[in-house]
C-alpha positions in Angstrom: 0.0 0.0 0.0 2.6 2.5 -1.0 2.0 5.6 -3.1 -1.3 6.0 -4.8 -2.4 8.0 -7.9 -3.3 11.6 -7.4 -6.9 12.0 -6.4 -7.3 8.5 -5.1 -8.6 7.8 -1.6 -6.0 7.3 1.1 -5.0 3.7 1.8 -7.2 3.5 4.9 -10.3 4.2 2.8 -11.4 7.5 4.5 -13.0 10.2 2.6 -12.3 13.9 3.1 -15.5 15.7 4.1 -16.1 18.9 2.1 -16.1 22.0 4.2 -17.3 25.5 3.6 -17.0 28.7 5.5 -20.1 30.9 6.1 -19.8 34.1 8.1 -16.5 32.8 9.5 -18.0 29.5 10.8 -16.7 26.2 9.5 -19.6 24.2 8.1 -19.7 20.5 7.0 -23.4 20.3 5.9 -26.4 22.4 4.9 -27.8 22.5 8.5 -24.5 24.1 9.7 -24.7 26.6 6.8 -28.3 27.6 7.8 -27.2 28.3 11.3 -24.1 30.2 10.2 -26.2 32.4 7.9 -28.2 33.5 11.0 -24.9 34.2 12.8 -25.3 31.2 15.1 -22.3 29.0 15.9 -23.1 25.6 14.4 -20.7 23.9 16.8 -22.9 24.8 19.8 -25.5 22.4 21.1 -29.2 23.2 20.4 -29.7 23.9 24.1 -27.0 26.6 24.0 -28.4 28.1 20.8 -31.9 28.2 22.4 -30.7 29.9 25.5 -28.7 32.4 23.5 -31.7 33.2 21.3 -34.0 33.6 24.4 -31.5 35.9 26.1 -31.3 38.1 22.9 -35.1 38.1 22.5 -35.6 39.2 26.1 -33.1 42.1 25.6 -34.7 43.4 22.5 -38.4 42.9 23.3 -39.9 44.9 26.2 -41.7 43.0 28.9 -45.3 42.1 28.0 -48.0 43.9 30.0 -46.0 47.1 30.3 -48.5 49.7 29.0 -47.0 53.1 29.8 -47.5 56.2 27.7 -44.5 57.6 25.8 -42.7 60.4 27.6 -42.8 62.5 24.4 -46.5 62.0 23.7 -48.9 64.7 24.7 -51.5 63.6 27.2 -55.1 64.2 26.2 -54.4 64.2 22.5 -57.0 62.8 20.1 -56.8 59.4 18.5 -57.2 59.3 14.7 -58.9 56.1 13.8 -58.8 56.8 10.1 -55.1 57.1 9.8 
């Protein structure tokens, strides 16, 4: 099992997996590429990804049930239902 022709498989029979890079993340399949396109690390477990997404969502979305008027809005102004 000496030298083999160029392009042939190594003598142990393993194939080299094709890899691509999306947004700086190394991807080996289309599922990894889909995560990388959303700027999520495909090497993290689904539990870590879910906790990361939940933390980001809680930062961006205000708490439900908070119904305070805007500080810049004039109190007692009319509501235009036709707008």
